[in-house]
N, C-alpha and C positions, 0 to 999 in steps of 0.2 A: 342311495348318494348318489349326488355326478362329483364326481372327481375329474384335476386338471385333466391329466393324463387323459381322457373320454376326448377332449375338446379341439373340435376342425382350429387351426395355425388358423388366420385370415393371413394374408402376404399383402403387407401394406406398403410394398415399395420403397425404393429407395428412399433415404430417407439423407439431409443435409442439410448440415450448420450454412450460416451463415458466411460467406469472407467477412477481410477483416481493412475490405473496399467498402461494404454492404454498410448502407445509411443507416441501419438499425445497428449493426455492432458502433458505430461511433456516437448516436444517440446511446446505447445502453452504458458503453464506456468512457462519457464526457466525464461525468462526475466524479466517476474514479481518479480521470486525469485531471484533473480539479485538487482535486484532493491530497494528491503527490510530487505537481507544481507548487500546493502555500505549504507543504512539507516543506516538502526540501529548501526553497528561500528563508523559511523557518527557523532551518537547523543550517543556513550557510546565513544566516543572519547572526546569529547565537555563535557559531568555529569564531566571526571576523572578531564579535565582541570577546569573544577569550580570547584570544587570539593581540588584540591590539591590547589589551588593558596593561597586562604584561609589561609589553614592545615602549608603552607612551611614556614606561614610568609609577604608574600603578601600584599601592602597597599592596603586593601579595605576598602567602604565608607559604612555608613550604609543609605546615603542617599538615595529614593525613585528617580528613573530615573526622574520621571515628575518635584521635585524638582534643577536637573540640571540644565532643561533646561531653568527654568524661570528668 
């Protein structure tokens, strides 16, 4: 029965990953970057809305959400 220890290992040479400035890297991370930007914009809009409503005189409640549900 052949064993892994009996095999001869082949040297494939030095393997290097593409750098951050490589076009393949930019292409691979393009969709991820787009999702992060969209998430950031949605978070900023939500934060601005939550901060602006009480400042604009909207009715707010000091009750915790769990009290409202009871």
